[in-house]
C-alpha positions as CSV (number, residue, x, y, z in Angstrom):
1,M,-9.7,14.5,-33.7
2,A,-11.2,17.6,-36.2
3,S,-8.6,20.2,-38.2
4,V,-9.4,23.1,-39.2
5,G,-8.6,25.3,-42.1
6,M,-6.9,22.9,-43.2
7,P,-5.9,23.8,-47.2
8,E,-7.6,22.3,-50.0
9,S,-4.6,19.5,-51.0
10,S,-3.5,18.0,-48.0
11,P,-0.1,18.7,-46.9
12,E,2.4,16.0,-46.6
13,Y,4.3,17.4,-43.0
14,L,2.9,20.0,-40.5
15,V,4.9,22.0,-38.4
16,L,3.5,22.6,-35.2
17,P,5.2,24.9,-32.8
18,T,6.6,23.5,-29.3
19,M,6.9,24.2,-26.0
20,D,11.0,23.4,-26.1
21,S,13.3,22.4,-28.3
22,P,12.5,19.0,-29.5
23,P,14.6,16.6,-28.4
24,H,16.6,14.1,-31.0
25,D,16.8,10.8,-29.3
26,G,12.3,10.6,-30.4
27,S,11.5,11.2,-26.5
28,T,8.1,12.8,-26.3
29,I,7.6,17.0,-26.7
30,E,5.7,19.2,-25.9
31,V,3.3,20.4,-28.5
32,A,1.5,24.2,-27.5
33,L,-2.2,23.9,-27.1
34,L,-4.5,26.9,-27.4
35,P,-7.6,27.2,-25.9
36,V,-11.0,28.1,-28.3
37,T,-14.0,28.6,-28.6
38,G,-15.8,25.5,-30.2
39,A,-18.5,25.6,-32.5
40,D,-20.8,24.8,-29.4
41,G,-20.4,27.6,-27.6
42,R,-17.5,25.5,-25.2
43,E,-13.9,26.3,-24.8
44,Q,-11.4,22.8,-25.7
45,L,-8.1,22.8,-26.0
46,A,-6.5,22.9,-29.8
47,A,-3.2,22.1,-31.4
48,L,-1.7,24.3,-33.3
49,A,0.3,23.9,-37.0
50,F,1.5,25.3,-39.8
51,T,1.9,23.6,-43.0
52,S,5.0,25.7,-43.1
53,V,8.1,27.2,-41.4
54,S,7.5,30.5,-43.1
55,L,4.2,30.5,-41.6
56,L,4.8,29.3,-38.7
57,V,7.5,32.1,-38.2
58,E,5.3,34.4,-39.4
59,A,3.0,33.8,-37.2
60,M,4.9,32.9,-33.9
61,G,8.7,34.6,-34.4
62,E,11.6,33.2,-35.3
63,E,12.6,32.3,-31.7
64,Q,9.6,29.7,-31.4
65,P,10.5,26.1,-31.1
66,W,9.3,23.2,-34.1
67,A,9.1,20.0,-34.7
68,V,7.6,18.5,-37.5
69,L,5.4,15.8,-38.2
70,P,4.1,13.5,-41.2
71,A,0.5,15.0,-41.1
72,G,-1.0,11.6,-40.7
73,E,0.6,10.9,-37.2
74,V,-0.3,14.4,-36.2
75,P,-3.4,12.7,-34.3
76,G,-1.9,9.7,-32.9
77,A,0.7,11.8,-31.3
78,L,-1.7,14.3,-29.7
79,A,-3.5,11.4,-28.4
80,G,-3.5,12.1,-24.5
81,S,-2.9,15.7,-25.1
82,G,-6.2,17.0,-24.7
83,A,-6.2,18.1,-27.8
84,K,-9.4,18.2,-29.5
85,S,-9.1,19.8,-33.1
86,V,-5.8,21.6,-35.2
87,L,-5.8,25.0,-36.0
88,V,-4.0,24.7,-39.1
89,D,-2.0,27.8,-40.5
90,P,-3.8,30.7,-38.1
91,R,-3.3,33.9,-38.6
92,P,-2.1,35.6,-35.5
93,G,-4.3,38.6,-34.4
94,V,-7.7,37.7,-36.4
95,G,-10.0,36.6,-33.6
96,A,-9.1,39.8,-31.3
97,H,-9.5,42.5,-34.3
98,Q,-13.2,40.7,-34.8
99,E,-13.6,41.3,-31.4
100,A,-12.3,44.9,-31.2
101,S,-14.4,45.4,-34.5
102,N,-17.8,44.3,-32.9
103,G,-17.4,46.1,-30.1
């Protein structure tokens, strides 16, 4: 699984936005997936991940539920989700602004 935007020093933990508040019993959580266009021009699903809670809040707001996982466990945790890559520390609105500038 590819990681896009990973910082130079690998973080120990990653913060993943979830669809609901994570359960405390260790059961399955549903992470937020985003359709993105891959390098081959085809659409694929990507998971979002942040290197800190503050970056997640900056990008997605204070009300966004989230879960923290050790970075090395993220690919295994996403197995079966359909995610083909992980976008690390995505910035909101960058793609939309670039499209508007090109049109």
